KEFIFI-368378 format. One record per atom (N, C-alpha, C, CB): x, y, z; residue in one letter. Coordinates in steps of 0.1 Angstrom, whole numbers, plus 5000, padded with zeros to 4 digits. Atoms other than C-alpha are relative to their C-alpha. Glycine has a CB too. Example, Ala and Ser with C-alpha at 12.3 -4.5 7.8 and 13.67 -1.06 7.14 Angstrom:
<recs>
500949885000A
512349555078A
500950125000A
499050005012A
499149895000S
513749895071S
499250115008S
500450054986S
</recs>
This chain:
<recs>
501049915006X
385952029008X
499149924991X
500850114991X
501050085008X
382851898991X
500250044985X
498650045004X
499949985014X
383051848953X
498650034995X
500649884993X
501349975005X
380052028938X
499950014985X
499650145006X
500150005014X
380851968902X
498949924994X
501349944994X
501250075005X
377851748899X
498850094999X
499649885010X
501249914999X
375552048905X
499950084986X
500250105011X
500249915011X
374052248876X
500550145002X
498550014996X
499549864999X
375552588869X
498850104999X
501050034989X
501149925001X
372152728861X
499149995013X
499149974987X
500950014988X
369752808890X
498849924996X
499650145005X
501350075003X
366552608894X
499050094994X
499549945013X
500949905006X
364652928886X
500350014985X
500250145006X
499749995014X
366552958853X
499649874992X
501550014998X
500450125007X
365852588844X
498550004999X
500549885008X
501450005002X
362152648850X
499650104989X
499350055014X
500249905010X
362252958828X
500349934986X
500850135002X
499650075012X
364052748802X
498949914995X
501349915002X
501150095004X
361252488802X
498850084995X
499549925013X
501249925005X
358552758798X
500350064987X
499750115010X
499749945012X
360452928770X
499949904988X
501450065000X
500150105010X
360652598751X
498649974996X
500749875005X
501450025003X
356952548754X
499450124992X
499249995013X
500549885007X
356352908742X
500450004985X
500650135007X
499650025014X
358452838711X
499149904993X
501549965000X
500950105007X
356452528703X
498650054998X
500049875009X
501449945002X
353152708709X
500050104988X
499650065013X
499949905010X
354352988686X
500049934986X
501250095001X
499950075013X
355252758657X
498849924997X
501349915000X
501250085002X
352252538662X
498950104995X
499549935013X
501049915004X
350052848659X
500250064986X
499950125010X
499649955013X
351852948627X
500049884990X
501350075000X
500150115010X
351352598611X
501349934997X
499450054988X
498750075002X
354952468614X
500049875007X
501250095004X
500050144994X
355452098621X
501449985006X
499749894990X
498750034993X
358251998646X
500649874993X
499849985015X
499350115006X
360751758630X
501349965009X
500450024986X
498850044994X
363751558643X
500949954989X
499849895011X
499050045010X
366851518621X
501349955007X
500350114990X
498850054993X
370151338628X
500950105005X
500749914990X
498949924994X
372651488651X
501349964995X
500049995016X
498750065006X
375351258636X
499749974986X
500449875008X
500350015014X
375551278599X
501349994991X
499350124995X
498950005009X
377851208569X
500350144995X
499749914988X
499949875005X
377351568559X
500350105011X
498850044991X
499849894990X
378351898576X
499950134992X
501349985007X
500049865006X
377752268569X
501450044998X
499250095010X
498749955003X
380752418553X
500150155002X
500449974985X
499849864996X
381752748569X
501450035003X
499050045012X
498649974998X
385052918570X
500450005015X
500450144994X
499749974986X
384852998607X
499449905010X
499650145004X
500650104991X
382852698621X
500649874998X
498450004998X
499450135001X
384552378629X
499149895006X
501450005006X
500850114994X
382452058634X
500949915008X
499349924989X
499350114993X
383351778657X
499849874992X
499449995015X
500150125008X
384051458638X
500349885008X
501050014988X
499850134994X
383951098648X
500549904989X
498749955007X
499550105010X
386050838629X
499049894998X
501449945005X
500950105004X
384050588610X
500249875007X
500049984985X
499650134994X
385950298626X
499349995014X
501549995001X
500650004987X
384550408660X
498549975000X
500350135007X
501550015001X
380950378647X
499649864995X
499550114991X
500350145006X
381250018633X
499250014988X
499449925011X
500849985012X
379950138600X
501049984988X
499450144999X
499150035011X
381849968572X
499650084987X
500049854997X
500449945013X
379750148545X
500550144999X
498550015000X
499449865000X
381350488555X
501450004994X
499950065013X
498650015004X
384750368544X
500950085009X
500150074986X
499149924992X
387450608556X
499450145005X
501350024993X
500549874997X
385150908558X
499450015014X
498950044990X
500649984987X
384351048593X
498550044999X
500850105008X
501449954999X
380851138604X
500150125010X
499049905006X
499949874993X
380051478620X
498850025009X
500150114990X
501049944991X
378151608650X
499650134993X
500550015015X
500549895008X
375951868634X
500250145007X
498649984996X
499949864996X
376752238637X
498750074998X
501150084993X
501449945003X
373152308624X
499349884994X
500150134991X
500850105007X
370252088613X
499750034986X
498849975008X
500449945012X
370152288581X
499949904988X
501050104996X
500050095011X
371152018556X
498949904999X
501449924999X
501150105000X
368751748567X
498650075000X
500149925013X
501349935000X
365851998572X
499750044985X
500050135009X
500249975014X
366352118536X
499749884992X
501250084994X
500350135007X
366251758524X
498549975002X
500949895005X
501450024997X
362851738541X
499150094991X
499650025015X
500849915008X
361652038522X
500049954985X
500750155000X
499950055014X
362951888489X
499149884999X
501449964997X
500850125001X
360951578498X
498550035001X
500349905012X
501449965001X
357751778501X
499450075013X
499249884998X
500549924989X
357451928536X
500050154997X
500849965013X
500149865004X
356452288536X
500250105011X
498650034994X
499849904988X
356752448571X
500449915012X
498750085003X
499450094990X
359052288597X
500950085009X
500849894993X
499049954990X
361052368628X
500649895008X
499350115009X
499350104992X
363452178650X
500750075012X
501049924992X
499349954989X
364752238685X
501049895004X
499150035013X
499050114999X
368052038688X
501350055006X
500249954986X
498649974996X
371452018704X
500950004987X
500649905010X
499050005011X
374252118680X
501450025006X
499750124990X
498650014994X
378052108684X
501050074991X
500449855001X
499049935007X
380952328674X
501349995008X
499650144998X
498750034994X
384652248681X
500650145004X
500949924991X
499249884996X
386852498700X
499250125003X
501150024989X
500849894997X
384052718711X
499649995015X
498750014991X
500349994986X
383952798748X
500350145005X
500849895008X
499849874995X
383553128765X
498750055006X
500450094989X
501149934993X
381053378780X
498749974992X
500250155000X
501250025008X
378553318751X
500149874993X
499850114990X
499950125008X
379752978738X
500249885009X
501350024991X
499750134995X
379652618748X
500149904988X
498949955011X
499950095011X
380752328725X
498649944996X
501049905002X
501450055003X
377152188728X
499050115004X
499849875008X
501049904996X
374252428727X
498749974993X
500550154996X
501350035006X
370652438717X
499650104989X
498950015011X
500349925011X
369552568683X
498549984997X
500849974988X
501350015005X
366052648671X
500150044985X
498950095008X
499949985014X
365852628633X
498649984993X
501149924993X
501350025007X
362852668609X
500150054986X
498950085008X
500149975015X
361952688572X
498550004997X
500849894992X
501449995005X
358752788554X
500150024985X
499250115008X
500049995015X
358252728517X
499150124996X
499449874994X
500849885005X
357053038498X
500450135006X
498649985002X
499649884993X
358653288522X
501250064992X
500349975014X
498949935005X
360953558508X
500850065012X
499650104989X
499249944990X
363453778527X
499150075010X
500950104994X
500849924990X
360754008542X
499149915008X
499150094992X
500850104992X
358553708552X
500949945011X
499449894991X
499150064991X
361553558569X
500350095012X
501349954994X
499749904990X
362453878588X
498850025009X
500450134993X
501249984993X
358853918598X
499749885010X
498850014991X
500250114992X
358553568612X
501050005012X
500149864992X
499049994989X
361853608632X
499650115010X
501450024994X
500449894992X
360653938645X
498849975009X
499750134992X
501250044992X
357253798656X
500449905011X
498949944990X
499650104990X
358953508674X
500750075011X
500949894993X
499249944989X
361353728693X
499150095008X
501250084994X
501049914993X
358553978702X
499249915010X
499150084991X
500850094991X
356553678716X
500849955011X
499449894992X
499250064990X
359453538735X
500550105010X
501349934993X
499549904991X
360753858750X
499050115004X
501250074994X
501149914996X
357354038754X
500350144995X
499849995015X
499749875006X
358254328731X
499050044990X
501449994993X
501049945010X
356154558709X
500650014986X
499550135005X
499449985014X
358754598681X
501449965001X
499950154996X
498650045002X
362154498668X
500550114990X
500249864995X
499349915009X
364554748651X
500449924988X
501250075006X
499450075012X
365654668615X
500750114992X
498849944992X
499249925008X
368254818593X
500949924991X
500950105008X
499150075009X
370454718564X
501450005005X
499950054985X
498550014997X
374154618567X
500650144996X
500749894993X
499449875005X
374954938547X
499650115010X
499550034986X
500449894990X
372955158571X
500749995013X
498449995002X
499350014988X
374655008601X
501450064999X
500149855004X
498749945002X
378055108587X
499950155000X
500749954988X
500149855002X
376855458577X
499750065014X
498950034990X
500449954987X
375255508612X
501250005010X
498949935005X
499050024989X
378155388633X
501450054996X
500149865004X
498749975004X
381355448613X
500150094988X
500949884998X
500149905011X
380255688585X
500849944988X
500650135004X
499350065012X
381455448558X
499049914993X
501249915005X
500850095008X
379655278529X
500749874997X
499550084987X
499350135002X
380654908530X
499949954986X
499549905010X
500250055013X
379354858495X
500850074990X
498550014996X
499249935009X
381555118479X
501450015004X
499450144999X
498649984995X
384655148501X
500949894995X
500050005015X
499050095005X
387754988487X
500749935012X
501150074991X
499350084989X
389954738506X
500950105007X
500849894994X
499149914994X
392455018512X
499350105009X
500850084989X
500749914992X
389855258525X
499549935013X
498850054993X
500550074988X
388454988549X
501249985009X
499449864996X
498850024992X
392054918561X
500350135008X
501249954992X
499749874994X
392555288568X
499050035011X
500050114990X
501049974990X
389255308587X
500349915012X
498649964994X
499750094989X
390155008608X
501150055009X
500349854996X
498949944992X
393455168618X
499650125007X
501250034990X
500549874993X
391755498625X
499249975012X
499250084989X
500950044989X
389255318647X
500849935011X
498949914995X
499150074990X
392255158666X
499549865004X
500150095013X
500550134998X
391054808661X
501149895002X
499249954988X
498950094996X
394454658669X
500749934988X
499649905009X
499350065011X
395754588634X
500750114992X
498949934991X
499349915009X
398154738609X
499450004986X
501549964999X
500549995013X
397454838573X
500249874992X
500650124993X
499650125008X
399054518560X
499449875007X
501549984998X
500650124993X
396854288583X
499449904990X
499050055010X
500650095010X
394954148553X
499950074987X
498649955005X
500349955013X
394554188516X
498649964995X
501049964990X
501450045003X
390954048517X
499050105005X
499849865006X
501049894997X
388154298516X
499049955011X
499250044988X
501050054990X
385754068536X
500750005014X
499549874996X
499450004987X
388354038564X
499950145007X
501549974999X
500149864994X
388254418569X
498650035003X
500550104990X
501449984997X
384454428567X
499649935013X
499249964988X
500450084988X
384154148593X
500650065012X
500549864998X
499449944988X
386654318616X
499350135004X
501550034997X
500749874996X
384954658615X
498649975005X
499950094987X
501350034995X
381554508619X
500049945014X
499349904990X
499950074987X
382554278648X
500550095011X
500949884998X
499449924989X
384554538667X
499450145002X
501450014997X
500549864999X
382954878659X
498550014999X
500750084990X
501449985002X
379354808650X
499249905008X
499749984985X
500850104993X
378054478664X
499850035015X
500649874998X
500249974985X
378754578701X
499050105003X
501450045006X
500949904997X
376454868697X
498549974996X
500450134993X
501350045006X
373454678682X
499149945011X
500249904989X
501050074993X
370354588700X
500050025015X
500149864998X
499949984985X
370854738735X
498750055005X
501150105003X
501349964995X
367454918738X
499049894997X
499650134995X
500950115005X
365554658717X
500949924990X
498750054995X
499350075010X
366854378695X
499950064986X
499549855000X
500049945013X
367854468660X
500349894990X
501150114999X
499850095011X
367754278627X
500750074989X
498649934995X
499249945011X
370454358601X
499749914988X
501550005004X
500350075013X
369554268565X
501050044989X
498650034996X
499349975012X
371254268531X
501550015002X
499550134994X
498650014999X
374754158538X
500750004986X
500449875008X
499450005013X
377354198511X
499949864993X
501550035001X
500150125008X
377053938483X
501149905003X
499950034985X
498850094997X
380553808492X
499849935013X
501250095000X
500350064987X
379053708526X
498749934999X
500150105011X
501450065002X
375953538512X
499849875007X
499749994986X
500250134994X
376653198527X
499049924992X
499650015015X
501050085008X
373552998517X
498850084996X
499549885008X
501149925004X
371453298508X
500050044985X
500050135009X
500149955014X
370253418474X
500650144999X
498650004995X
499549875003X
371953718459X
498750084996X
501150014989X
501149925002X
369454008457X
499950034985X
500050135008X
500249975014X
368054038421X
500050154997X
498749944995X
500149865002X
367354408425X
501350075003X
499050065010X
498749944997X
370854478439X
501049895002X
500050105012X
499150114999X
373454218431X
501350025009X
500549964987X
498949984991X
375954378455X
499749945014X
500250165002X
500450054986X
373954228485X
499349874999X
499250115007X
500750134999X
372553898496X
498850015009X
501049895005X
501250004992X
369153828511X
500249925012X
498849944991X
499650064988X
370653738544X
499650095012X
501549965001X
500349914988X
369553868579X
500549945013X
498550025000X
499550044987X
370853848614X
499350085011X
501550005001X
500649934989X
369353928648X
501150025011X
498949915006X
499149964990X
371354108675X
499350055012X
501150104995X
500549944987X
370654188712X
501250025009X
498949905006X
498949964991X
372954358736X
501449974994X
499949915013X
498850015007X
375654348710X
500449854996X
501150055008X
499750155002X
375453958706X
499149954989X
499849925013X
500850065011X
374353768675X
499149895006X
500949954989X
501050104995X
371253558683X
499549914988X
498950065007X
500650085010X
370053438649X
500650044986X
498550025000X
499549985014X
371053408612X
499149934991X
501549944998X
501050055009X
368653368584X
500250034985X
498650045003X
499849985014X
368453348546X
498749994992X
501049904994X
500950035011X
366053378517X
500949904992X
499650124991X
499050115002X
367553038507X
500449994985X
499449875004X
499550035013X
369752968477X
499449874996X
501649995001X
500750125005X
368152708455X
500949934989X
498750034993X
499150055011X
370952648429X
501149915005X
500650124992X
499050094995X
372952338437X
501450034994X
499749864996X
498749975006X
375752438413X
500750125006X
499950014985X
499449884993X
376152778429X
500449975014X
498950115000X
499650044987X
376252618463X
501349934999X
499049925007X
498850085001X
378952378451X
501250104998X
499949914988X
498949905003X
381052678438X
500350085013X
499550104989X
499849934988X
380552868471X
500849915010X
498750055006X
499350094991X
381652558491X
501449994996X
499349864999X
498650015005X
384752528469X
500850125005X
500149994985X
499349884995X
385652888478X
500350005014X
499250124996X
499850004985X
385152838515X
501049895004X
498749965007X
499050104998X
387152518514X
501450054997X
499749874992X
498749945003X
390052708498X
500450095011X
500050074987X
499749914989X
389752968525X
500449925013X
498850095003X
499650084989X
389852698552X
501449944999X
499049895002X
498650055002X
392952548537X
501050115002X
500149954985X
499149894998X
394652888537X
500150035015X
499650134993X
500049974985X
393652928574X
500649895008X
498550025004X
499550124993X
395152588582X
499049925007X
501050055010X
501150084994X
391852428591X
499949874993X
498750085000X
500250135005X
390852068586X
499150014988X
499549915011X
500950005012X
389251988552X
498649945004X
500649914989X
501350054998X
385551918550X
499549944987X
499050115005X
500450065012X
383651708525X
499350104991X
499049885003X
500549905010X
382751898493X
498649954995X
500950024989X
501350055005X
379851668484X
499149975012X
500249874992X
501050034989X
376651618504X
498749964994X
499850135008X
501350045004X
373151478502X
499150124998X
499449915010X
500749885003X
371951838503X
500150044986X
500450115009X
499949975014X
373351898469X
499149924991X
501549994996X
500950095007X
371551598456X
498550045001X
500249855004X
501349964998X
368351718472X
499750134992X
499750025015X
500249875007X
368752068457X
499949974985X
501150105002X
500150045014X
369251908422X
498749944997X
501249914996X
501350065001X
366051718428X
498950115000X
499749895010X
501049894999X
364252048436X
499750055014X
498849954993X
500349934987X
364452258467X
499150124997X
501350055007X
501049895003X
361352488467X
500550135006X
498649965005X
499749874995X
361652858472X
499650015015X
499350124992X
500250004985X
361852918510X
500950105007X
500149865006X
499149924991X
363253128538X
500249915013X
499450145004X
499750074988X
364952978569X
500950085009X
500749874996X
499249934990X
366553088601X
500449915011X
499150125006X
499450084988X
368652948630X
500250105011X
501349934996X
499949914988X
368353098665X
500749925011X
498550045004X
499350064988X
370653028694X
499150025012X
501350075003X
501050004990X
368152938721X
500650055014X
499349865002X
499349974987X
370652968750X
500350155001X
501349925002X
499849855000X
371553328740X
498750075001X
500750044987X
501249934998X
367953418737X
499649995015X
498949934991X
500250014985X
367553288773X
500850105008X
500249865005X
499149904993X
370453508783X
499450145000X
501450004994X
500649875001X
368653808770X
498750015009X
499650034985X
501250004993X
365353708786X
500350015015X
499249884997X
499750004986X
367053658820X
501050105004X
500449865004X
498949914998X
369653928817X
501249935006X
499550125009X
498950084995X
372253668823X
501350054994X
499849854997X
498749955004X
375953748820X
500849904992X
500850055011X
499250115007X
377153408807X
499149884997X
501249965010X
500850125004X
375753098790X
499949905011X
500649944987X
500150104989X
376552888821X
498850035009X
501350015008X
501149974991X
373753068839X
498649954994X
499950155002X
501350045006X
371052928815X
500049864994X
499750104988X
500050145004X
372252578807X
500449925013X
501049974988X
499750074987X
372452308834X
501449955001X
499149885001X
498750064998X
375752138826X
500950044988X
499949855001X
499049965010X
378452328805X
501049894999X
500650135002X
499150105004X
381252128790X
500949955012X
501050054989X
499150054989X
383352118822X
499249915010X
500550125008X
500850094991X
380451948841X
499149904992X
499050095008X
500850105008X
379051738812X
500449865003X
500150034985X
</recs>
């Protein structure tokens, strides 16, 4: 039997569409005054996230004596280096780059995938949402994108206010919705919010047209600013289509000390989860102390956007060589 593992999993038609969509993205950003940049795929720093694990390379394998014992990381996002460029004086930038995440393989995941990320100085939450919406409308030939708050998505789908409900009430709701857990599954409020959102709300989002969810709870702010008008929520937004997350954006946090505190919290969560430690210090913190200007930024999974455009059922249909054939 012939071994066809050398063949791409995506059709030639899909690869042609991929090429055209990449040009469309570049044309869109060029018309909006954003400059394309290239930042390191391999870095001393890495984004700190409870649920995202980077792929690390031992320093000894890189013949870099200056790194000491510290590993280097294949980037899960170009965020840190792009923000360093903003601190250095660039004002409107985008990047199309491969990124890497460990232990992610499935219908919508490959350990290596393509991310489109952009930042524009002076933009707030609404500007960021508008730019994301305009890009997606251009890419998918749509007239509009739905938008609602995180709170509205809960009220619409499960008749619960996530900003007021107690941990106990959220646990009871999850059991009532038959999400496969018992009342003692967790004592962490965000665990229950994430479970309900992921299992009961997200699968229903963006089926007729894509939807942008805004104003996540402040406890899930990540690298977003907390909303001055309502400190219960953060100025964070995400894009969903066919129940799948495509993009994540922030009205960016500017305070280096606040970021350091948030990183410490996440590192403690990772330790409790039994995950490998990540470096608490980074050149991004130094750049923020030097002065990160007010801005909004967003990261978009290009391969998932292609899946929506082509009505593909799996990521393997829109990338040439997934991990098994790489």
